[in-house]
SEPADREN-838892 format. One line per 4 residues: their letters; for each residue z, x, y of N, C-alpha, C, CB. Coordinates in steps of 0.001 Angstrom, whole numbers, plus 500000, padded with zeros to 6 digits. Atoms other than C-alpha are relative to their C-alpha. Glycine has a CB too. Layout:
% SEPADREN-838892
A) Z,X,Y,Z,X,Y,Z,X,Y,Z,X,Y ~ ...
END
This chain:
% SEPADREN-838892
XXXX) 499352,498404,499631,726817,776079,117873,501209,500235,499174,500534,500208,501693 ~ 499126,499477,500454,729301,777649,115847,500870,500879,500664,499592,500390,499200 ~ 499294,498929,499348,732242,779531,117021,500408,501309,498886,501374,499288,500689 ~ 499686,498603,500916,732752,783179,115467,500768,500951,500468,498874,500775,499678
XXXX) 499182,498940,499313,735325,785492,115830,499299,501139,500755,500832,500626,499007 ~ 500809,499036,499448,734399,788036,118338,500800,501169,499638,499688,499828,501510 ~ 499264,498816,500403,734954,791695,117442,501443,500315,500819,498998,501194,500188 ~ 498714,499701,499597,738006,793309,118181,499965,500744,501402,500678,500826,498908
XXXX) 500171,499426,498854,738214,794208,121827,500920,500821,500479,499793,499220,500782 ~ 498487,499228,499158,741610,795371,122728,500082,501149,499424,501639,499268,499813 ~ 499993,498417,500310,742149,799047,122951,501575,500173,500263,498879,501091,501133 ~ 498524,499726,499880,745875,800300,122640,499924,501055,501387,500732,500784,498398
XXXX) 499651,499293,498412,747182,802015,126225,499905,501421,499659,501706,499651,500758 ~ 499941,498718,500309,747815,805178,124343,499104,500527,498992,501176,500249,499683 ~ 501182,498930,500807,745359,807638,122604,500552,501163,499698,498670,500447,500850 ~ 499662,498670,500542,746096,810708,120638,498814,500432,499469,501109,500042,498974
XXXX) 501179,499427,500626,743180,813030,120044,500252,500897,499264,499113,500438,500743 ~ 499917,499010,501300,742355,815386,117554,500850,501136,500492,498444,500615,499431 ~ 499189,498698,500079,744548,818655,116730,499406,500993,500829,500108,500567,498587 ~ 500576,498983,499361,743338,821608,119186,500813,501434,499637,499982,499622,501522
XXXX) 499275,498699,500200,744086,825263,118178,500987,500486,500952,499100,500994,499915 ~ 499044,499501,499304,746728,826955,119643,501520,500357,499398,500040,499138,500962 ~ 498831,499534,500661,750232,828403,119392,501273,499346,501072,499937,501838,499836 ~ 500576,500755,501090,751387,826010,118570,498818,499228,500153,500871,499186,499560
XXXX) 501236,501066,499676,748605,823428,117890,500592,499193,500778,499308,499158,498816 ~ 499790,500863,499233,748534,820565,120045,499127,498985,500103,500190,500461,500944 ~ 500898,500869,500013,747238,817182,120596,499835,499460,501505,500346,499010,498979 ~ 499971,500658,498549,746135,815618,124139,500231,498673,499861,498716,500147,500833
XXXX) 499494,501319,499920,747927,812447,124922,499386,499348,501314,501598,500020,499999 ~ 500727,500628,498974,745659,809910,127067,500720,498567,499986,498337,499994,499719 ~ 499473,501204,499788,747303,806669,128385,499251,499107,501290,501499,500286,500222 ~ 501121,500958,499206,744792,803890,129823,498810,500962,500459,500709,499186,501496
XXXX) 501544,499462,500013,741929,806198,129412,500428,501724,500840,498614,498621,501225 ~ 499516,499059,499094,743845,808917,131674,500786,501389,499127,501061,499123,501025 ~ 499295,499049,500456,745130,812519,130438,501478,500417,500694,499105,500993,500015 ~ 498736,499927,499470,748696,812664,130698,500924,501185,499494,500605,498744,499741
XXXX) 499371,498722,500303,749848,815826,128819,499500,500045,498503,501736,500064,500249 ~ 500265,499735,501295,749718,817263,125503,501396,499745,499151,499420,501474,499899 ~ 498751,500031,500839,752023,817066,122462,499870,500708,498619,500409,498530,499757 ~ 499576,499528,501009,753337,818988,119657,500646,499505,498932,500476,500653,500304
XXXX) 499467,501357,501225,755069,816207,117481,500039,498503,500529,501768,500230,499451 ~ 500441,501496,499516,754768,812653,117639,501268,499637,500587,499472,498837,498759 ~ 498980,500437,499122,758230,812574,119483,499206,500033,501565,501423,501069,499834 ~ 500775,499541,498782,756180,814103,122428,498983,498596,500476,498987,501525,499528
XXXX) 500845,501111,499834,754026,811055,122047,500715,498654,500662,499432,499701,498610 ~ 498715,501285,499414,756907,808388,122724,500551,500358,500906,501234,499567,499163 ~ 499388,499555,498865,758186,810373,125287,499341,499693,501187,500192,501279,499942 ~ 501102,500224,499194,754900,810310,127199,499767,498520,500546,498876,500432,499243
XXXX) 500096,501538,499625,754290,806674,126659,501347,499563,501052,500064,499009,498412 ~ 498940,500705,499204,757916,805894,127941,499780,500685,501320,501582,500147,499406 ~ 500129,499418,498670,757300,808180,130942,499154,498976,500846,499302,501477,499935 ~ 501120,500629,499034,754456,805832,131909,500691,498496,499750,498051,500230,499448
XXXX) 499716,501203,500283,756717,802814,130950,499516,499121,498996,499864,499546,500866 ~ 500448,500553,501252,755271,802081,127701,500754,500034,498546,498844,500599,499841 ~ 498998,499650,501225,757536,801555,124771,498964,499678,498652,501632,498846,500009 ~ 501022,500072,501066,756094,802373,121309,501015,499608,499057,499074,501365,499630
XXXX) 499136,500455,501069,757997,800174,118433,499392,500886,498813,499952,498285,499749 ~ 500801,499624,501094,755510,801541,115701,498750,500574,500010,499853,499100,499366 ~ 501568,498887,499801,753157,804585,115715,499122,499548,499118,500104,501784,499609 ~ 501022,500539,501215,751510,803266,112593,499249,498562,500487,500997,499649,498427
XXXX) 500301,501546,499510,750636,800017,114559,498602,500576,500929,501587,499047,501137 ~ 501605,499560,499262,746737,800632,116210,499852,499155,501043,498537,499795,499027 ~ 500067,500623,498558,747530,798222,118629,500692,500678,500895,500483,498663,500110 ~ 498947,499147,498963,750215,800533,119826,499422,501262,500482,501433,500446,499267
XXXX) 500246,498631,499946,748764,803897,119551,498693,500087,499300,501127,500872,499378 ~ 501166,499487,500673,745243,805114,118600,499892,501440,499702,498920,499671,500725 ~ 499686,498663,500612,745227,808321,116452,498409,500290,499746,501134,499989,498496 ~ 501243,499557,500230,741790,810283,116623,500014,501117,499625,499235,499922,500886
XXXX) 499948,498460,500280,741411,813169,114328,501176,500067,498834,500428,500995,501525 ~ 498725,499961,500757,744536,812142,112158,501094,499315,500043,500435,500907,500081 ~ 498782,501020,499565,747504,810041,111911,501156,500919,500682,500706,499114,498538 ~ 498802,499520,498969,751092,810655,113500,500420,501216,499246,501395,498837,500263
XXXX) 499095,499028,500754,751799,813247,110618,498798,501428,500164,500443,499339,498050 ~ 500998,498833,500114,748525,815731,111273,500496,500565,501473,498125,499534,499806 ~ 499745,499317,499181,749627,818345,113813,499697,501384,499411,501205,499697,500458 ~ 500591,498844,500592,747605,821289,112049,498430,499898,500413,500271,500029,498347
XXXX) 501277,500204,499834,744082,821897,113091,499279,500371,498422,499513,500928,501310 ~ 500859,500076,501307,741336,821134,110133,499742,501369,499878,498605,499081,500021 ~ 500852,498434,500558,740319,824296,108101,498846,499450,499268,500987,501176,498753 ~ 500886,500282,500602,736898,823099,107584,499211,501082,499028,499384,499480,500873
END
């Protein structure tokens, strides 16, 4: 039997969901699968994580933050 690498099973603790319309537009932040609040800028994500005892060193590291519907610079709703 040959050992094959398993698919990536690790999920980051912080997930930022797609931009929601609003004034201002916002993104929902989840930590460990629980909604902890909203963010209108990437700094809000860092603050929410810090309040949960999580240090984010690199917002671009997919092992630290999972960005859904756009990366850390996406803060306006998509205009399809």
